[in-house]
C-alpha positions, 0 to 999 in steps of 0.5 A, a space after each residue: 350840249 345844254 348850251 343849245 336849249 337856252 339859245 333856242 329859248 332865247 332866239 324865240 322872239 327873233 324868229 316870230 319876229 322875222 317869219 310873222 307877228 301876227 297870230 291870225 290868218 291874213 286874207 293874203 301871203 306877204 310878198 317881201 323883196 319880190 319885185 314885179 307884178 307876175 307872182 299870181 301863179 305862184 301865190 296860188 299854187 303854194 296855198 295849202 289844201 284841204 284848209 287845216 293848221 297851215 296857213 300860207 304867210 310869207 313869200 320872201 325873194 332872197 339876195 341869193 345871187 340868181 343862179 347861185 344854189 344848183 345842188 343843195 337848198 339854201 340853208 337858213 339860220 336857226 333864228 331865220 335872220 340869216 341864209 347861206 347857199 352853197 354853189 359847188 364851184 362857185 363857192 359858199 354865199 352867207 348873208 342877210 335874207 333881206 335885200 340890202 344887207 350883209 352879205 359876202 362869198 367864199 370864193 373857193 372851191 368847197 368840198 360837196 358830194 354830188 352823187 349824194 348832194 351833200 356838203 358839210 355846212 350847219 348853221 350854229 344854233 346861235 346863227 352867229 355863223 356857219 360850221 364847215 370844212 374846207 380842203 387843200 390840195 397839195 398839187 395845182 392840178 388838184 388830183 391829190 385832196 388833203 383832210 378836211 379841216 373844220 372851219 367857222 364862217 361867221 357872218 362877218 365875212 371872216 374864216 376862222 380855221 378850228 382845231 385840226 381833228 386828227 386819229 392815227 388810222 387816216 385822215 380826216 375823209 368825212 364830216 357830218 355835223 350833229 346840232 348845231 354846237 359843233 359835234 359831228 360824226 367824222 370819218 378817219 380814213 374812210 375815202 382812200 380808195 377814191 384818192 388819186 393817187 389812192 392811200 390804204 387805210 387798213 382800218 377805217 374809223 367812225 368817231 364822235 367828235 367836238 370840231 370846236 375843241 378837236 376833241 376826238 370823244 369815241 371812236 370804233 374802227 368800221 371792221 370791228 362791226 362786223 355786220 358791216 364788213 360788206 358795206 362800201 361807203 356812208 350813204 346819209 346820216 340823220 342824228 338828233 341831240 335827245 334831253 339830255 345833251 347826248 347825241 343819236 346818230 342813225 348812219 345809212 351805208 351801201 349797200 343796205 346796212 343802218 347803224 345807229 349810234 347814241 353818244 356813250 353807247 358803242 354802235 350797234 346794227 340795227 334791223 331796218 330793211 330798207 335799201 339806202 341808196 339815195 334814199 332821203 330819211 330824218 330822224 324824229 324829234 325824240 330820236 325814236 323813230 326815223 321817217 324814211 323816203 321811198 324815191 317814188 318816181 315814174 320810170 322810163 327814157 328822158 329825151 328832152 330833144 326828141 319830140 316823139 319820147 314815149 310818157 313815162 311809165 306810172 310806178 306805184 309803191 312806197 311814198 314814205 314810212 316811219 319806223 321804229 329805230 331800235 326795232 326797225 318796226 314799220 309804224 305806217 307806210 304812206 303809198 301812192 303812185 307817181 306818174 311822172 318823173 320825181 325824187 324825194 326831197 329831205 323831209 323834216 319833222 317838227 321838233 314838238 314831234 307832230 307833223 312832218 313835211 315831205 314830198 308827194 308825187 300827185 298826178 301829173 305834179 309833185 307836192 309836198 305835204 303836211 303829214 300826222 307823223 303819229 299816222 301818216 296822214 296827208 293833212 295838207 298838201 301845196 305844189 311843189 315849186 320849181 324853184 330848184 332843189 328844196 329844203 324843208 324845215 320848221 322853226 324851232 318852236 314849231 310855230 312856223 313851216 319852211 320851204 326854201 328853193 332856189 332864191 325864194 322862200 315860202 313860210 306857213 303859220 302852224 296853228 295851235 288847236 290845243 292838243 
């Protein structure tokens, strides 16, 4: 675990070089790899308002094949030099952020949850590879899936099978990466009822594992936690590594329980009273708070082919809120009104703990907002680009905010005001 912090420190120079080296604000954002002269409207909608810590620095057109990302936003490597795109049936694309660089495709059907829009892939801390999983099929018709098998996908286009992760209570059905060192939350025998044919798993088990060595670090049977007896499935997992190298994992279950697991301690249900289905959330950088999105949306009929379709009915409510992880106490709530159909993007929290990036319904459009993690106040916002599923992130040094979607990435410098 200690290896990750040293790697991040070494990578700072590379990140600054990739995202922009000038600390001063520039008159206009730089366009990199973007052809044509019709980018004016895009540049305008990405300009943050009002004036604040964010400065729009670069618009980069990524060399991902057009139409590739359909379910997940592209994933930028920690050093900002590489990008990965998941195309479900198309496979997995991995390459440089610059055109003409290295690129390759894994032409296999890889595991994905279409309902929750998640897939078991993450960048390693040193940006050398993506760690992920593959699933074999026992028969040509593909109706009897085999356990997940951890794999590394290095930048040279090779594939490295990692050691098997096995547990006597069932096959490896789920894996959620924690950080970028190979640590993960694994589910053994948790999907028996979803398999065809079904397989009976009498003791579904969760485990903290090291996928690089095939080691189970801790495990617990789901039914040994009484509050989870009526919970059907994992809906979301968010995690952080603390200053001592320990993992903090928050697991949202359906229909409505949250399980906190701190490495080295027994997992426990925490009193977060929030429905968990399709609710994007992220732990704060110190793992003491969780930022939960409300998926606030207008309601009504979606009828694209009918000219007489009635307009959506606006809905008011919670856009986002910050809760204490251990107690469930609400620290702040951001409320508003959604006049159009919308769905919250997965939020992001800066590593220094000062800022958050969230999606925000704003009149007749959806926006991206920079918010204060301390107060929940919206500091700046800009129009959410319609490029596809949107990924929000910060650089490891908290000097840049990044919005990536489709085949395009916008980078914003964050001014250091001395606080």
